[in-house]
C-alpha positions in Angstrom: 3.4 95.7 -204.1 7.5 95.8 -205.5 9.9 94.4 -202.9 13.4 93.1 -202.9 13.5 90.1 -200.1 17.0 89.7 -198.8 17.9 86.1 -196.8 21.3 84.4 -195.9 22.7 86.8 -193.4 24.0 85.3 -190.0 26.9 85.2 -187.7 29.6 83.0 -189.2 33.8 82.6 -187.9 36.6 84.0 -189.8 37.6 82.2 -193.1 33.6 81.0 -193.7 31.4 81.7 -196.2 27.9 82.6 -196.5 25.4 83.4 -199.3 23.3 86.0 -199.9 19.9 86.3 -201.7 17.5 89.3 -202.7 14.0 88.2 -204.5 12.3 90.3 -206.2 8.4 90.5 -206.3 6.4 92.7 -208.2 8.7 93.0 -210.6 11.0 91.4 -213.1 14.9 91.4 -212.5 16.5 91.2 -215.6 15.9 95.3 -216.7 17.2 96.1 -213.9 21.4 96.2 -213.3 21.7 94.9 -209.2 24.3 95.4 -206.2 25.0 94.7 -202.8 25.8 97.5 -200.3 27.1 97.2 -197.1 27.6 99.9 -194.0 29.2 99.1 -191.2 28.6 100.8 -187.4 30.3 104.3 -187.4 31.2 103.9 -191.5 29.9 105.3 -194.4 27.8 102.6 -196.5 29.8 101.4 -200.2 29.3 99.5 -203.3 30.4 96.1 -202.9 29.7 94.7 -205.8 27.4 95.7 -208.6 26.3 93.3 -212.4 24.4 94.2 -215.4 21.3 93.8 -216.3 22.6 90.2 -219.0 25.8 89.7 -215.7 28.0 90.2 -218.8 29.8 93.6 -216.4 30.7 93.0 -213.4 32.4 95.4 -210.6 33.4 94.7 -207.4 35.3 96.6 -204.3 38.7 96.3 -204.5 39.0 94.5 -200.7 36.4 91.8 -201.5 37.7 90.8 -205.3 39.0 87.2 -205.3 36.7 86.6 -202.4 33.3 86.8 -203.5 31.4 86.2 -206.6 28.4 88.0 -207.8 25.7 86.3 -209.9 21.8 86.3 -210.8 20.0 83.6 -212.1 16.6 86.2 -213.6 14.9 83.1 -214.9 13.9 83.1 -210.4 14.1 86.6 -210.0 16.9 86.0 -208.1 20.0 87.6 -207.1 23.0 86.2 -205.3 26.1 87.0 -203.1 28.4 84.5 -202.3 31.0 85.4 -199.9 34.2 83.0 -199.2 37.0 83.8 -196.8 35.3 86.3 -194.5 37.3 88.9 -192.3 36.0 90.2 -189.6 36.0 93.8 -191.6 32.8 92.5 -194.1 30.8 92.3 -190.7 28.5 95.2 -191.9 24.5 95.1 -192.7 24.0 94.1 -196.7 21.5 95.3 -198.8 20.5 94.8 -202.4 19.4 97.2 -204.4 17.9 97.5 -208.3 18.4 99.9 -210.6 16.4 100.0 -213.5 17.6 102.8 -215.3 20.6 103.7 -217.6 23.5 103.1 -215.9 26.7 100.9 -215.8 27.5 98.3 -213.3 30.7 100.2 -212.2 28.7 103.9 -211.5 25.8 101.8 -209.7 28.4 101.3 -207.3 29.5 104.8 -207.2 26.9 106.5 -207.3 25.6 103.8 -204.9 21.4 104.6 -206.6 18.6 102.4 -207.0 15.3 102.6 -207.3 14.3 99.7 -204.9 16.3 97.9 -202.0 15.9 95.1 -200.2 15.7 95.4 -196.4 19.4 95.0 -195.1 20.2 91.9 -193.3 23.1 91.7 -190.9 26.4 89.4 -191.5 28.7 89.0 -188.4 32.0 87.7 -188.9 33.7 86.3 -185.9 35.2 84.3 -183.8 
């Protein structure tokens, strides 16, 4: 069984912080480019942040750069999205994805290409 299990979503007040995690099971995460994506009600899914296999190349959506931080711990087979200074417009279902092909972090975020996807976790930013 190849799985990508998300956790860490929830309700947070504007300006607050939240950390999302995705833990891989059944495959080795260091062979994959990783991305975080989100979809808000009535809107298209968008790439939030993506990171290369070794973590040397990182892409952020302009609206989250400086507030969000993507990281990976290949030894733990886990990836993270630290979200600070959250805004109501960050409210969405967030998905992690893994791509084992020949792709860059930027390309993965743009094309939204993934071989394995997490189940999604709801992030709600509201006072």
